[in-house]
N, CA, C, O and the ligand as a Tripos MOL2 file, in Angstrom:
@<TRIPOS>MOLECULE
protein
  277   275    70     0     0
PROTEIN
NO_CHARGES

@<TRIPOS>ATOM
      1 N          92.7920  100.0490   99.1700 N.3       1 MET1
      2 CA         92.0160  100.9420  100.0400 C.3       1 MET1
      3 C          92.8380  101.3220  101.2570 C.2       1 MET1
      4 O          93.6200  100.5300  101.7850 O.2       1 MET1
      5 N          92.6340  102.5590  101.6840 N.am      2 THR2
      6 CA         93.3030  103.0760  102.8700 C.3       2 THR2
      7 C          92.2240  103.4730  103.8670 C.2       2 THR2
      8 O          91.1330  103.8870  103.4760 O.2       2 THR2
      9 N          92.5260  103.3470  105.1410 N.am      3 GLU3
     10 CA         91.5760  103.7690  106.1610 C.3       3 GLU3
     11 C          92.2200  104.8270  107.0320 C.2       3 GLU3
     12 O          93.3740  104.6970  107.4410 O.2       3 GLU3
     13 N          91.4520  105.8910  107.3150 N.am      4 VAL4
     14 CA         91.9650  106.9610  108.1390 C.3       4 VAL4
     15 C          90.8560  107.4270  109.0710 C.2       4 VAL4
     16 O          89.6760  107.3420  108.7310 O.2       4 VAL4
     17 N          91.2350  107.9220  110.2510 N.am      5 THR5
     18 CA         90.2650  108.5280  111.1630 C.3       5 THR5
     19 C          90.5800  110.0150  111.2660 C.2       5 THR5
     20 O          91.6860  110.4070  111.6400 O.2       5 THR5
     21 N          89.5920  110.8330  110.9280 N.am      6 ILE6
     22 CA         89.7660  112.2810  111.0180 C.3       6 ILE6
     23 C          88.8660  112.8360  112.1190 C.2       6 ILE6
     24 O          87.8510  112.2290  112.4590 O.2       6 ILE6
     25 N          89.2350  113.9770  112.6690 N.am      7 LYS7
     26 CA         88.3930  114.6320  113.6730 C.3       7 LYS7
     27 C          87.2340  115.3350  112.9810 C.2       7 LYS7
     28 O          87.3890  115.9070  111.9030 O.2       7 LYS7
     29 N          86.0760  115.2820  113.6170 N.am      8 VAL8
     30 CA         84.9100  116.0330  113.1290 C.3       8 VAL8
     31 C          84.2870  116.7190  114.3400 C.2       8 VAL8
     32 O          83.6340  116.0780  115.1640 O.2       8 VAL8
     33 N          84.4970  118.0230  114.4350 N.am      9 GLU9
     34 CA         83.9710  118.7770  115.5690 C.3       9 GLU9
     35 C          82.7430  119.5750  115.1610 C.2       9 GLU9
     36 O          82.6260  120.0230  114.0210 O.2       9 GLU9
     37 N          81.8240  119.7440  116.1170 N.am     10 GLY10
     38 CA         80.6430  120.5570  115.8780 C.3      10 GLY10
     39 C          79.3740  119.7480  115.6620 C.2      10 GLY10
     40 O          78.3060  120.3240  115.4550 O.2      10 GLY10
     41 N          79.4710  118.4240  115.7060 N.am     11 MET11
     42 CA         78.2610  117.6030  115.5610 C.3      11 MET11
     43 C          77.5320  117.5510  116.8990 C.2      11 MET11
     44 O          78.1500  117.4240  117.9560 O.2      11 MET11
     45 N          76.1780  117.6530  116.8290 N.am     12 SER12
     46 CA         75.4130  117.6570  118.0700 C.3      12 SER12
     47 C          74.3070  116.6110  118.1160 C.2      12 SER12
     48 O          73.6980  116.4130  119.1670 O.2      12 SER12
     49 N          74.0350  115.9390  117.0040 N.am     13 CYS13
     50 CA         72.9380  114.9730  117.0090 C.3      13 CYS13
     51 C          73.1020  113.9760  115.8640 C.2      13 CYS13
     52 O          74.0480  114.0490  115.0800 O.2      13 CYS13
     53 N          72.1610  113.0530  115.7920 N.am     14 GLY14
     54 CA         72.2250  112.0440  114.7480 C.3      14 GLY14
     55 C          72.0750  112.6190  113.3470 C.2      14 GLY14
     56 O          72.5730  112.0540  112.3730 O.2      14 GLY14
     57 N          71.3780  113.7550  113.2580 N.am     15 GLY15
     58 CA         71.2400  114.4000  111.9520 C.3      15 GLY15
     59 C          72.5940  114.8630  111.4410 C.2      15 GLY15
     60 O          72.8960  114.7360  110.2540 O.2      15 GLY15
     61 N          73.4060  115.4010  112.3420 N.am     16 CYS16
     62 CA         74.7570  115.8290  111.9650 C.3      16 CYS16
     63 C          75.5640  114.6230  111.4910 C.2      16 CYS16
     64 O          76.2930  114.7020  110.5030 O.2      16 CYS16
     65 N          75.4270  113.5170  112.2000 N.am     17 VAL17
     66 CA         76.1660  112.3060  111.8350 C.3      17 VAL17
     67 C          75.7720  111.8610  110.4320 C.2      17 VAL17
     68 O          76.6330  111.5140  109.6240 O.2      17 VAL17
     69 N          74.4650  111.8720  110.1400 N.am     18 ARG18
     70 CA         74.0060  111.4730  108.8040 C.3      18 ARG18
     71 C          74.5060  112.4480  107.7460 C.2      18 ARG18
     72 O          74.8810  112.0530  106.6420 O.2      18 ARG18
     73 N          74.5020  113.7170  108.1000 N.am     19 ASN19
     74 CA         74.9680  114.7500  107.1730 C.3      19 ASN19
     75 C          76.4440  114.5210  106.8150 C.2      19 ASN19
     76 O          76.8050  114.4950  105.6390 O.2      19 ASN19
     77 N          77.2770  114.3600  107.8220 N.am     20 VAL20
     78 CA         78.7110  114.1570  107.5860 C.3      20 VAL20
     79 C          78.9450  112.8400  106.8420 C.2      20 VAL20
     80 O          79.7610  112.7760  105.9230 O.2      20 VAL20
     81 N          78.2320  111.8070  107.2420 N.am     21 THR21
     82 CA         78.3680  110.5220  106.5550 C.3      21 THR21
     83 C          78.0380  110.6830  105.0770 C.2      21 THR21
     84 O          78.7340  110.1500  104.2130 O.2      21 THR21
     85 N          76.9710  111.4220  104.7980 N.am     22 GLY22
     86 CA         76.5350  111.6070  103.4180 C.3      22 GLY22
     87 C          77.5500  112.3580  102.5700 C.2      22 GLY22
     88 O          77.8260  111.9650  101.4370 O.2      22 GLY22
     89 N          78.1110  113.4430  103.1150 N.am     23 VAL23
     90 CA         79.0520  114.2180  102.2950 C.3      23 VAL23
     91 C          80.3420  113.4340  102.0580 C.2      23 VAL23
     92 O          80.9660  113.5610  101.0040 O.2      23 VAL23
     93 N          80.7350  112.6310  103.0310 N.am     24 LEU24
     94 CA         81.9460  111.8220  102.8290 C.3      24 LEU24
     95 C          81.7120  110.7430  101.7860 C.2      24 LEU24
     96 O          82.5290  110.5450  100.8870 O.2      24 LEU24
     97 N          80.5880  110.0470  101.9150 N.am     25 LYS25
     98 CA         80.2960  108.9650  100.9680 C.3      25 LYS25
     99 C          80.0590  109.4930   99.5570 C.2      25 LYS25
    100 O          80.2180  108.7580   98.5810 O.2      25 LYS25
    101 N          79.6790  110.7610   99.4470 N.am     26 ALA26
    102 CA         79.4170  111.3410   98.1210 C.3      26 ALA26
    103 C          80.6990  111.5900   97.3380 C.2      26 ALA26
    104 O          80.6570  111.7750   96.1210 O.2      26 ALA26
    105 N          81.8290  111.5970   98.0210 N.am     27 LEU27
    106 CA         83.0990  111.8460   97.3420 C.3      27 LEU27
    107 C          83.5100  110.6280   96.5170 C.2      27 LEU27
    108 O          83.4700  109.4930   96.9910 O.2      27 LEU27
    109 N          83.9040  110.8920   95.2820 N.am     28 ALA28
    110 CA         84.4040  109.8040   94.4400 C.3      28 ALA28
    111 C          85.6490  109.2070   95.0820 C.2      28 ALA28
    112 O          86.5820  109.9250   95.4430 O.2      28 ALA28
    113 N          85.6520  107.9000   95.2180 N.am     29 GLY29
    114 CA         86.8030  107.2220   95.7970 C.3      29 GLY29
    115 C          86.5940  106.8070   97.2410 C.2      29 GLY29
    116 O          87.3800  106.0320   97.7870 O.2      29 GLY29
    117 N          85.5130  107.3300   97.8790 N.am     30 VAL30
    118 CA         85.2200  106.9280   99.2530 C.3      30 VAL30
    119 C          84.3560  105.6740   99.2290 C.2      30 VAL30
    120 O          83.3080  105.6340   98.5850 O.2      30 VAL30
    121 N          84.8140  104.6610   99.9400 N.am     31 ASP31
    122 CA         84.1360  103.3700   99.9590 C.3      31 ASP31
    123 C          83.1950  103.2500  101.1500 C.2      31 ASP31
    124 O          82.1020  102.6950  101.0350 O.2      31 ASP31
    125 N          83.6340  103.7850  102.3140 N.am     32 ALA32
    126 CA         82.8190  103.6840  103.5200 C.3      32 ALA32
    127 C          83.1920  104.7880  104.4810 C.2      32 ALA32
    128 O          84.3450  105.2150  104.5440 O.2      32 ALA32
    129 N          82.1940  105.2530  105.2390 N.am     33 ALA33
    130 CA         82.4350  106.2800  106.2500 C.3      33 ALA33
    131 C          81.6580  105.9240  107.5010 C.2      33 ALA33
    132 O          80.4410  105.7410  107.4630 O.2      33 ALA33
    133 N          82.3760  105.8270  108.6140 N.am     34 ASP34
    134 CA         81.7670  105.4960  109.9000 C.3      34 ASP34
    135 C          81.9820  106.6830  110.8220 C.2      34 ASP34
    136 O          83.0870  106.9060  111.3160 O.2      34 ASP34
    137 N          80.9070  107.4510  111.0530 N.am     35 VAL35
    138 CA         81.0130  108.7070  111.7940 C.3      35 VAL35
    139 C          80.5290  108.4860  113.2290 C.2      35 VAL35
    140 O          79.4740  107.8920  113.4520 O.2      35 VAL35
    141 N          81.3070  108.9670  114.1900 N.am     36 SER36
    142 CA         80.9720  108.8090  115.6020 C.3      36 SER36
    143 C          80.7330  110.1590  116.2520 C.2      36 SER36
    144 O          81.6240  111.0080  116.2990 O.2      36 SER36
    145 N          79.5110  110.3470  116.7570 N.am     37 LEU37
    146 CA         79.1810  111.5720  117.4890 C.3      37 LEU37
    147 C          79.9630  111.6270  118.8020 C.2      37 LEU37
    148 O          80.5050  112.6710  119.1670 O.2      37 LEU37
    149 N          80.0150  110.4910  119.5110 N.am     38 GLU38
    150 CA         80.6700  110.4530  120.8150 C.3      38 GLU38
    151 C          82.1570  110.7550  120.7200 C.2      38 GLU38
    152 O          82.7150  111.4520  121.5680 O.2      38 GLU38
    153 N          82.7940  110.2260  119.6820 N.am     39 GLU39
    154 CA         84.2420  110.3890  119.5540 C.3      39 GLU39
    155 C          84.6220  111.5930  118.6930 C.2      39 GLU39
    156 O          85.8010  111.9050  118.5310 O.2      39 GLU39
    157 N          83.6020  112.2700  118.1400 N.am     40 ALA40
    158 CA         83.8480  113.4330  117.2760 C.3      40 ALA40
    159 C          84.8640  113.0920  116.1880 C.2      40 ALA40
    160 O          85.8600  113.7870  115.9900 O.2      40 ALA40
    161 N          84.5700  111.9930  115.4920 N.am     41 SER41
    162 CA         85.5120  111.5490  114.4740 C.3      41 SER41
    163 C          84.7860  110.8070  113.3550 C.2      41 SER41
    164 O          83.6200  110.4310  113.4770 O.2      41 SER41
    165 N          85.5100  110.6150  112.2810 N.am     42 ALA42
    166 CA         84.9990  109.8160  111.1680 C.3      42 ALA42
    167 C          86.1160  108.8990  110.7000 C.2      42 ALA42
    168 O          87.2310  109.3390  110.4190 O.2      42 ALA42
    169 N          85.7940  107.6240  110.6230 N.am     43 THR43
    170 CA         86.7380  106.6650  110.0710 C.3      43 THR43
    171 C          86.2970  106.3810  108.6450 C.2      43 THR43
    172 O          85.1830  105.9210  108.3960 O.2      43 THR43
    173 N          87.1990  106.6660  107.7200 N.am     44 VAL44
    174 CA         86.8450  106.6160  106.2960 C.3      44 VAL44
    175 C          87.7620  105.6420  105.5620 C.2      44 VAL44
    176 O          88.9830  105.6710  105.7180 O.2      44 VAL44
    177 N          87.1450  104.7850  104.7650 N.am     45 ARG45
    178 CA         87.9190  103.8890  103.9080 C.3      45 ARG45
    179 C          87.8340  104.4370  102.4830 C.2      45 ARG45
    180 O          86.7470  104.6690  101.9550 O.2      45 ARG45
    181 N          88.9850  104.6350  101.8860 N.am     46 PHE46
    182 CA         88.9800  105.2870  100.5700 C.3      46 PHE46
    183 C          90.1130  104.7870   99.6920 C.2      46 PHE46
    184 O          91.0650  104.1550  100.1500 O.2      46 PHE46
    185 N          89.9670  105.1000   98.3970 N.am     47 ASP47
    186 CA         90.9890  104.7550   97.4150 C.3      47 ASP47
    187 C          91.9450  105.9400   97.2940 C.2      47 ASP47
    188 O          91.5530  106.9910   96.7850 O.2      47 ASP47
    189 N          93.1850  105.7960   97.7490 N.am     48 PRO48
    190 CA         94.1180  106.9250   97.7620 C.3      48 PRO48
    191 C          94.4950  107.4180   96.3650 C.2      48 PRO48
    192 O          95.0780  108.4930   96.2210 O.2      48 PRO48
    193 N          94.1670  106.6430   95.3480 N.am     49 ALA49
    194 CA         94.4340  107.0950   93.9810 C.3      49 ALA49
    195 C          93.3720  108.0800   93.5090 C.2      49 ALA49
    196 O          93.5730  108.7840   92.5190 O.2      49 ALA49
    197 N          92.2410  108.1330   94.2120 N.am     50 ARG50
    198 CA         91.1220  108.9580   93.7580 C.3      50 ARG50
    199 C          90.8030  110.1250   94.6800 C.2      50 ARG50
    200 O          90.2550  111.1330   94.2350 O.2      50 ARG50
    201 N          91.1380  110.0000   95.9540 N.am     51 VAL51
    202 CA         90.7980  111.0610   96.9080 C.3      51 VAL51
    203 C          91.8340  111.0300   98.0300 C.2      51 VAL51
    204 O          92.4450  109.9930   98.2900 O.2      51 VAL51
    205 N          92.0280  112.1740   98.6930 N.am     52 ASP52
    206 CA         93.0210  112.1880   99.7700 C.3      52 ASP52
    207 C          92.4200  112.7570  101.0610 C.2      52 ASP52
    208 O          91.2800  113.2220  101.0880 O.2      52 ASP52
    209 N          93.2190  112.7060  102.1200 N.am     53 VAL53
    210 CA         92.7220  113.1130  103.4320 C.3      53 VAL53
    211 C          92.3330  114.5900  103.4340 C.2      53 VAL53
    212 O          91.3550  114.9730  104.0760 O.2      53 VAL53
    213 N          93.0860  115.4090  102.7280 N.am     54 ALA54
    214 CA         92.7630  116.8420  102.6700 C.3      54 ALA54
    215 C          91.3740  117.0540  102.0740 C.2      54 ALA54
    216 O          90.6270  117.9220  102.5250 O.2      54 ALA54
    217 N          91.0270  116.2570  101.0570 N.am     55 ALA55
    218 CA         89.7080  116.3880  100.4330 C.3      55 ALA55
    219 C          88.6060  115.9160  101.3750 C.2      55 ALA55
    220 O          87.5090  116.4740  101.3820 O.2      55 ALA55
    221 N          88.8950  114.8950  102.1630 N.am     56 LEU56
    222 CA         87.9180  114.4160  103.1530 C.3      56 LEU56
    223 C          87.6370  115.5210  104.1620 C.2      56 LEU56
    224 O          86.4840  115.8270  104.4660 O.2      56 LEU56
    225 N          88.7110  116.1120  104.6730 N.am     57 ARG57
    226 CA         88.5550  117.1710  105.6790 C.3      57 ARG57
    227 C          87.8590  118.3950  105.0820 C.2      57 ARG57
    228 O          87.0530  119.0430  105.7500 O.2      57 ARG57
    229 N          88.1690  118.7040  103.8380 N.am     58 GLN58
    230 CA         87.5380  119.8470  103.1730 C.3      58 GLN58
    231 C          86.0370  119.6240  103.0340 C.2      58 GLN58
    232 O          85.2510  120.5550  103.2120 O.2      58 GLN58
    233 N          85.6360  118.4010  102.7180 N.am     59 ALA59
    234 CA         84.2030  118.0880  102.5750 C.3      59 ALA59
    235 C          83.4800  118.2750  103.9010 C.2      59 ALA59
    236 O          82.3530  118.7680  103.9420 O.2      59 ALA59
    237 N          84.1400  117.8760  104.9870 N.am     60 VAL60
    238 CA         83.5540  118.0610  106.3280 C.3      60 VAL60
    239 C          83.4030  119.5530  106.6300 C.2      60 VAL60
    240 O          82.3740  119.9950  107.1400 O.2      60 VAL60
    241 N          84.4310  120.3090  106.3120 N.am     61 GLU61
    242 CA         84.3960  121.7650  106.5480 C.3      61 GLU61
    243 C          83.3000  122.4100  105.7020 C.2      61 GLU61
    244 O          82.5780  123.2830  106.1830 O.2      61 GLU61
    245 N          83.1740  121.9870  104.4570 N.am     62 ASN62
    246 CA         82.1650  122.5530  103.5570 C.3      62 ASN62
    247 C          80.7400  122.2670  104.0560 C.2      62 ASN62
    248 O          79.8070  123.0140  103.7590 O.2      62 ASN62
    249 N          80.5900  121.1850  104.8120 N.am     63 ALA63
    250 CA         79.2790  120.8260  105.3540 C.3      63 ALA63
    251 C          78.9720  121.6000  106.6270 C.2      63 ALA63
    252 O          77.8970  121.4380  107.2040 O.2      63 ALA63
    253 N          79.9130  122.4490  107.0770 N.am     64 GLY64
    254 CA         79.6580  123.3060  108.2310 C.3      64 GLY64
    255 C          80.2470  122.8050  109.5360 C.2      64 GLY64
    256 O          79.9230  123.3210  110.6060 O.2      64 GLY64
    257 N          81.1050  121.8100  109.4540 N.am     65 PHE65
    258 CA         81.7300  121.2740  110.6680 C.3      65 PHE65
    259 C          83.2270  121.5700  110.6190 C.2      65 PHE65
    260 O          83.7380  122.0670  109.6160 O.2      65 PHE65
    261 N          83.9130  121.2650  111.6940 N.am     66 ASP66
    262 CA         85.3580  121.5120  111.7350 C.3      66 ASP66
    263 C          86.1020  120.1910  111.7260 C.2      66 ASP66
    264 O          85.7010  119.2290  112.3820 O.2      66 ASP66
    265 N          87.1910  120.1580  110.9750 N.am     67 SER67
    266 CA         88.0400  118.9710  110.9580 C.3      67 SER67
    267 C          89.4870  119.4000  111.1170 C.2      67 SER67
    268 O          90.2480  119.4210  110.1500 O.2      67 SER67
    269 N          89.8710  119.7490  112.3670 N.am     68 PRO68
    270 CA         91.2460  120.1610  112.6160 C.3      68 PRO68
    271 C          92.2170  119.0210  112.3830 C.2      68 PRO68
    272 O          91.9010  117.8600  112.6430 O.2      68 PRO68
    273 N          93.3800  119.3520  111.9010 N.am     69 ALA69
    274 CA         94.4070  118.3200  111.6360 C.3      69 ALA69
    275 C          94.8950  117.7320  112.9500 C.2      69 ALA69
    276 O          95.7560  116.8520  112.9500 O.2      69 ALA69
    277 CU         72.7660  117.6960  114.4350 Cu       70 CU70
@<TRIPOS>BOND
     1     1     2 1
     2     2     3 1
     3     3     4 2
     4     3     5 am
     5     5     6 1
     6     6     7 1
     7     7     8 2
     8     7     9 am
     9     9    10 1
    10    10    11 1
    11    11    12 2
    12    11    13 am
    13    13    14 1
    14    14    15 1
    15    15    16 2
    16    15    17 am
    17    17    18 1
    18    18    19 1
    19    19    20 2
    20    19    21 am
    21    21    22 1
    22    22    23 1
    23    23    24 2
    24    23    25 am
    25    25    26 1
    26    26    27 1
    27    27    28 2
    28    27    29 am
    29    29    30 1
    30    30    31 1
    31    31    32 2
    32    31    33 am
    33    33    34 1
    34    34    35 1
    35    35    36 2
    36    35    37 am
    37    37    38 1
    38    38    39 1
    39    39    40 2
    40    39    41 am
    41    41    42 1
    42    42    43 1
    43    43    44 2
    44    43    45 am
    45    45    46 1
    46    46    47 1
    47    47    48 2
    48    47    49 am
    49    49    50 1
    50    50    51 1
    51    51    52 2
    52    51    53 am
    53    53    54 1
    54    54    55 1
    55    55    56 2
    56    55    57 am
    57    57    58 1
    58    58    59 1
    59    59    60 2
    60    59    61 am
    61    61    62 1
    62    62    63 1
    63    63    64 2
    64    63    65 am
    65    65    66 1
    66    66    67 1
    67    67    68 2
    68    67    69 am
    69    69    70 1
    70    70    71 1
    71    71    72 2
    72    71    73 am
    73    73    74 1
    74    74    75 1
    75    75    76 2
    76    75    77 am
    77    77    78 1
    78    78    79 1
    79    79    80 2
    80    79    81 am
    81    81    82 1
    82    82    83 1
    83    83    84 2
    84    83    85 am
    85    85    86 1
    86    86    87 1
    87    87    88 2
    88    87    89 am
    89    89    90 1
    90    90    91 1
    91    91    92 2
    92    91    93 am
    93    93    94 1
    94    94    95 1
    95    95    96 2
    96    95    97 am
    97    97    98 1
    98    98    99 1
    99    99   100 2
   100    99   101 am
   101   101   102 1
   102   102   103 1
   103   103   104 2
   104   103   105 am
   105   105   106 1
   106   106   107 1
   107   107   108 2
   108   107   109 am
   109   109   110 1
   110   110   111 1
   111   111   112 2
   112   111   113 am
   113   113   114 1
   114   114   115 1
   115   115   116 2
   116   115   117 am
   117   117   118 1
   118   118   119 1
   119   119   120 2
   120   119   121 am
   121   121   122 1
   122   122   123 1
   123   123   124 2
   124   123   125 am
   125   125   126 1
   126   126   127 1
   127   127   128 2
   128   127   129 am
   129   129   130 1
   130   130   131 1
   131   131   132 2
   132   131   133 am
   133   133   134 1
   134   134   135 1
   135   135   136 2
   136   135   137 am
   137   137   138 1
   138   138   139 1
   139   139   140 2
   140   139   141 am
   141   141   142 1
   142   142   143 1
   143   143   144 2
   144   143   145 am
   145   145   146 1
   146   146   147 1
   147   147   148 2
   148   147   149 am
   149   149   150 1
   150   150   151 1
   151   151   152 2
   152   151   153 am
   153   153   154 1
   154   154   155 1
   155   155   156 2
   156   155   157 am
   157   157   158 1
   158   158   159 1
   159   159   160 2
   160   159   161 am
   161   161   162 1
   162   162   163 1
   163   163   164 2
   164   163   165 am
   165   165   166 1
   166   166   167 1
   167   167   168 2
   168   167   169 am
   169   169   170 1
   170   170   171 1
   171   171   172 2
   172   171   173 am
   173   173   174 1
   174   174   175 1
   175   175   176 2
   176   175   177 am
   177   177   178 1
   178   178   179 1
   179   179   180 2
   180   179   181 am
   181   181   182 1
   182   182   183 1
   183   183   184 2
   184   183   185 am
   185   185   186 1
   186   186   187 1
   187   187   188 2
   188   187   189 am
   189   189   190 1
   190   190   191 1
   191   191   192 2
   192   191   193 am
   193   193   194 1
   194   194   195 1
   195   195   196 2
   196   195   197 am
   197   197   198 1
   198   198   199 1
   199   199   200 2
   200   199   201 am
   201   201   202 1
   202   202   203 1
   203   203   204 2
   204   203   205 am
   205   205   206 1
   206   206   207 1
   207   207   208 2
   208   207   209 am
   209   209   210 1
   210   210   211 1
   211   211   212 2
   212   211   213 am
   213   213   214 1
   214   214   215 1
   215   215   216 2
   216   215   217 am
   217   217   218 1
   218   218   219 1
   219   219   220 2
   220   219   221 am
   221   221   222 1
   222   222   223 1
   223   223   224 2
   224   223   225 am
   225   225   226 1
   226   226   227 1
   227   227   228 2
   228   227   229 am
   229   229   230 1
   230   230   231 1
   231   231   232 2
   232   231   233 am
   233   233   234 1
   234   234   235 1
   235   235   236 2
   236   235   237 am
   237   237   238 1
   238   238   239 1
   239   239   240 2
   240   239   241 am
   241   241   242 1
   242   242   243 1
   243   243   244 2
   244   243   245 am
   245   245   246 1
   246   246   247 1
   247   247   248 2
   248   247   249 am
   249   249   250 1
   250   250   251 1
   251   251   252 2
   252   251   253 am
   253   253   254 1
   254   254   255 1
   255   255   256 2
   256   255   257 am
   257   257   258 1
   258   258   259 1
   259   259   260 2
   260   259   261 am
   261   261   262 1
   262   262   263 1
   263   263   264 2
   264   263   265 am
   265   265   266 1
   266   266   267 1
   267   267   268 2
   268   267   269 am
   269   269   270 1
   270   270   271 1
   271   271   272 2
   272   271   273 am
   273   273   274 1
   274   274   275 1
   275   275   276 2
@<TRIPOS>SUBSTRUCTURE
     1 MET1         2 RESIDUE 1 A MET
     2 THR2         6 RESIDUE 1 A THR
     3 GLU3        10 RESIDUE 1 A GLU
     4 VAL4        14 RESIDUE 1 A VAL
     5 THR5        18 RESIDUE 1 A THR
     6 ILE6        22 RESIDUE 1 A ILE
     7 LYS7        26 RESIDUE 1 A LYS
     8 VAL8        30 RESIDUE 1 A VAL
     9 GLU9        34 RESIDUE 1 A GLU
    10 GLY10       38 RESIDUE 1 A GLY
    11 MET11       42 RESIDUE 1 A MET
    12 SER12       46 RESIDUE 1 A SER
    13 CYS13       50 RESIDUE 1 A CYS
    14 GLY14       54 RESIDUE 1 A GLY
    15 GLY15       58 RESIDUE 1 A GLY
    16 CYS16       62 RESIDUE 1 A CYS
    17 VAL17       66 RESIDUE 1 A VAL
    18 ARG18       70 RESIDUE 1 A ARG
    19 ASN19       74 RESIDUE 1 A ASN
    20 VAL20       78 RESIDUE 1 A VAL
    21 THR21       82 RESIDUE 1 A THR
    22 GLY22       86 RESIDUE 1 A GLY
    23 VAL23       90 RESIDUE 1 A VAL
    24 LEU24       94 RESIDUE 1 A LEU
    25 LYS25       98 RESIDUE 1 A LYS
    26 ALA26      102 RESIDUE 1 A ALA
    27 LEU27      106 RESIDUE 1 A LEU
    28 ALA28      110 RESIDUE 1 A ALA
    29 GLY29      114 RESIDUE 1 A GLY
    30 VAL30      118 RESIDUE 1 A VAL
    31 ASP31      122 RESIDUE 1 A ASP
    32 ALA32      126 RESIDUE 1 A ALA
    33 ALA33      130 RESIDUE 1 A ALA
    34 ASP34      134 RESIDUE 1 A ASP
    35 VAL35      138 RESIDUE 1 A VAL
    36 SER36      142 RESIDUE 1 A SER
    37 LEU37      146 RESIDUE 1 A LEU
    38 GLU38      150 RESIDUE 1 A GLU
    39 GLU39      154 RESIDUE 1 A GLU
    40 ALA40      158 RESIDUE 1 A ALA
    41 SER41      162 RESIDUE 1 A SER
    42 ALA42      166 RESIDUE 1 A ALA
    43 THR43      170 RESIDUE 1 A THR
    44 VAL44      174 RESIDUE 1 A VAL
    45 ARG45      178 RESIDUE 1 A ARG
    46 PHE46      182 RESIDUE 1 A PHE
    47 ASP47      186 RESIDUE 1 A ASP
    48 PRO48      190 RESIDUE 1 A PRO
    49 ALA49      194 RESIDUE 1 A ALA
    50 ARG50      198 RESIDUE 1 A ARG
    51 VAL51      202 RESIDUE 1 A VAL
    52 ASP52      206 RESIDUE 1 A ASP
    53 VAL53      210 RESIDUE 1 A VAL
    54 ALA54      214 RESIDUE 1 A ALA
    55 ALA55      218 RESIDUE 1 A ALA
    56 LEU56      222 RESIDUE 1 A LEU
    57 ARG57      226 RESIDUE 1 A ARG
    58 GLN58      230 RESIDUE 1 A GLN
    59 ALA59      234 RESIDUE 1 A ALA
    60 VAL60      238 RESIDUE 1 A VAL
    61 GLU61      242 RESIDUE 1 A GLU
    62 ASN62      246 RESIDUE 1 A ASN
    63 ALA63      250 RESIDUE 1 A ALA
    64 GLY64      254 RESIDUE 1 A GLY
    65 PHE65      258 RESIDUE 1 A PHE
    66 ASP66      262 RESIDUE 1 A ASP
    67 SER67      266 RESIDUE 1 A SER
    68 PRO68      270 RESIDUE 1 A PRO
    69 ALA69      274 RESIDUE 1 A ALA
    70 CU70       277 GROUP 0 **** ****
């Protein structure tokens, strides 16, 4: 397992946090996602053989938020 922290911009409430957490955890290969509204970030533990950071960021973008590199 690998752990990475990505930026997540555009969240404004706990609903956004749950939304982002849900889309990250829905990805095959993601083991855990800890999303922080205050820090505008998500720390994700994942299997690098099954999913990569680009896919994590894409999932955040697809959910309507921004994940700048
Ligand atoms: Cu919200």
